[in-house]
C-alpha positions as CSV (number, residue, x, y, z in Angstrom):
1,G,2.4,19.2,26.8
2,L,-1.0,17.6,26.4
3,D,-2.3,19.8,29.3
4,D,-2.0,22.9,27.0
5,E,-4.3,21.4,24.3
6,K,-8.0,22.2,23.8
7,S,-8.5,19.2,21.6
8,F,-6.3,16.3,20.6
9,T,-6.6,13.6,17.9
10,L,-4.5,10.5,18.4
11,V,-3.9,7.4,16.3
12,A,-2.1,4.8,18.4
13,E,-0.1,1.9,17.2
14,L,-0.3,-0.7,20.0
15,P,1.4,-4.1,20.2
16,K,-0.4,-7.2,18.8
17,E,-0.9,-8.6,22.3
18,F,-3.4,-5.8,23.1
19,P,-6.1,-5.6,24.1
20,N,-5.2,-6.0,27.7
21,Q,-8.1,-6.9,30.0
22,I,-9.6,-5.4,33.1
23,N,-12.2,-7.7,34.8
24,Q,-12.0,-10.0,31.7
25,E,-13.1,-7.1,29.5
26,P,-10.9,-6.0,26.6
27,I,-9.6,-2.5,26.7
28,F,-8.3,-0.4,23.8
29,G,-10.0,-2.7,21.3
30,T,-12.0,0.2,19.9
31,S,-11.8,3.9,19.4
32,W,-14.2,4.7,22.3
33,D,-12.1,2.7,24.7
34,L,-9.0,4.7,24.0
35,S,-10.8,8.0,23.8
36,S,-12.6,7.4,27.1
37,A,-9.5,6.3,28.9
38,L,-7.5,9.4,27.8
39,S,-10.5,11.6,28.6
40,L,-10.5,10.4,32.2
41,M,-6.9,11.4,32.5
42,Y,-7.4,14.8,30.8
43,P,-11.1,15.8,31.4
44,E,-10.6,19.4,30.1
45,I,-9.5,18.3,26.7
46,K,-11.6,17.0,23.8
47,I,-9.9,13.8,22.9
48,D,-10.6,11.7,19.8
49,A,-8.5,8.6,19.6
50,N,-8.3,5.3,17.7
51,V,-6.1,2.3,17.5
52,L,-4.3,2.0,14.1
53,W,-5.3,-1.1,12.1
54,P,-3.2,-0.9,8.9
55,P,-5.4,-3.2,6.7
56,A,-8.4,-1.0,7.5
57,T,-6.6,2.4,7.2
58,V,-6.9,4.5,4.1
59,M,-4.9,7.7,3.5
60,D,-6.0,10.7,1.4
61,S,-5.0,14.4,1.1
62,N,-7.0,15.4,4.2
63,G,-5.9,12.7,6.6
64,I,-6.6,9.0,7.3
65,T,-9.7,7.0,7.7
66,I,-9.8,3.8,9.8
67,F,-12.6,1.2,9.2
68,G,-14.3,3.5,6.8
69,Y,-15.8,5.9,9.3
70,W,-13.2,7.2,11.9
71,K,-11.3,10.1,10.4
72,A,-8.1,11.8,11.6
73,V,-7.7,15.0,9.7
74,Y,-4.2,16.7,9.4
75,P,-2.8,17.7,11.8
76,F,-3.1,14.8,14.1
77,N,-0.9,12.8,16.5
78,F,0.5,9.3,16.1
79,Y,1.8,7.2,19.0
80,S,4.3,4.4,18.3
81,Y,4.6,1.9,21.1
82,Q,7.8,0.6,19.5
83,E,9.5,3.9,19.9
84,N,7.3,5.2,22.8
85,T,7.0,8.5,21.0
86,I,4.2,10.7,19.9
87,Y,4.6,12.2,16.4
88,S,2.9,15.2,15.0
89,I,1.5,14.4,11.6
90,V,0.8,17.5,9.5
91,S,0.8,16.1,6.0
92,E,0.6,13.1,3.7
93,K,4.4,13.1,3.6
94,D,4.7,12.9,7.4
95,W,2.2,10.0,7.4
96,M,4.0,8.1,4.6
97,N,7.3,8.5,6.5
98,I,5.8,6.9,9.6
99,V,4.1,4.1,7.7
100,E,7.3,3.3,5.8
101,T,9.2,2.9,9.1
102,Q,6.6,0.6,10.7
103,P,7.2,-3.2,10.4
């Protein structure tokens, strides 16, 4: 499980109705929101996370880049809210398989 990890990189596909709000402030709208929330739950793990934004996501042989600056290098993890599953992405092929199945 996640408790056994030293560091964890996560790309999360969240529903369009996100961000939810707490005290009228959006959450999970940016990478630091998601990273911070997960880091509070797992303080012993270095967590780097971002929300997937397909129009701003570019794939290359090393991983993916979101918004031109946030990089997830293989291997990384992908959370699909539709399937409520975390996938381990270790190659371009894994990522392409995931992208092709997303609506």
